[in-house]
C-alpha positions as a printed Julia matrix, in Angstrom:
76×3 Matrix{Float64}:
 -0.14  -25.51   9.05
 -2.42  -25.41   6.04
 -3.68  -21.96   5.18
 -7.15  -21.58   3.71
 -6.96  -20.46   0.1
 -9.54  -17.76   0.92
 -7.04  -16.11   3.26
 -4.25  -16.29   0.67
 -6.59  -14.91  -1.97
 -7.69  -12.1    0.32
 -4.08  -11.09   1.05
 -3.2   -11.22  -2.65
 -6.19   -9.05  -3.59
 -5.4    -6.64  -0.75
 -1.82   -6.36  -1.99
 -3.04   -5.54  -5.51
 -5.43   -2.87  -4.19
 -2.77   -1.25  -1.99
 -0.24   -1.26  -4.84
 -2.81    0.5   -7.04
 -3.36    3.12  -4.33
  0.4     3.68  -4.01
  0.66    4.19  -7.77
 -2.22    6.68  -7.66
 -0.62    8.67  -4.84
  2.76    8.64  -6.6
  1.15    9.92  -9.8
 -0.33   12.88  -7.92
  3.27   14.15  -7.59
  2.89   15.93  -4.26
  6.37   17.42  -4.56
  5.26   19.3   -7.69
  2.05   20.49  -6.06
  4.02   21.86  -3.11
  5.88   24.17  -5.49
  2.61   25.8   -6.58
  0.87   28.62  -4.74
 -1.51   27.27  -2.09
 -4.47   28.66  -4.0
 -3.64   26.33  -6.92
 -3.47   23.14  -4.83
 -6.03   20.46  -5.67
 -4.89   18.55  -2.56
 -2.57   19.12   0.37
  0.84   17.68  -0.63
  1.64   16.82   3.0
 -1.54   14.73   3.21
 -0.58   12.9    0.02
  2.89   12.14   1.38
  1.45   10.87   4.68
 -0.99    8.68   2.76
  1.83    7.21   0.68
  3.85    6.42   3.8
  0.86    4.69   5.37
  0.12    2.71   2.22
  3.74    1.57   1.93
  3.61    0.39   5.55
  0.39   -1.51   4.86
  1.9    -3.03   1.72
  4.95   -4.2    3.68
  2.72   -5.76   6.34
  0.67   -7.62   3.71
  3.85   -8.93   2.09
  5.1   -10.21   5.47
  1.78  -11.96   6.11
  1.89  -13.55   2.67
  5.43  -14.79   3.31
  4.43  -16.2    6.7
  1.37  -18.02   5.32
  2.92  -19.71   2.3
  1.92  -23.37   2.07
  4.73  -25.75   2.88
  6.41  -23.46   5.36
  7.03  -25.04   8.74
  4.48  -24.07  11.4
  5.69  -21.84  14.24
């Protein structure tokens, strides 16, 4: 099954965007923020950790889709 290059390009761009978001969340260092008094928090560390988990799940799903849609793979 031939996959439109637009779909491959979309998945690749989505993967790049999600990876950038993961890097941004990691750099916020929620574990360090949690050690501060609540009044010093710029963000809720638990929210940042949940966001990172969700982004990693999305990234894994995009990678699976990319693997499944590679040209030359046998059709299901």
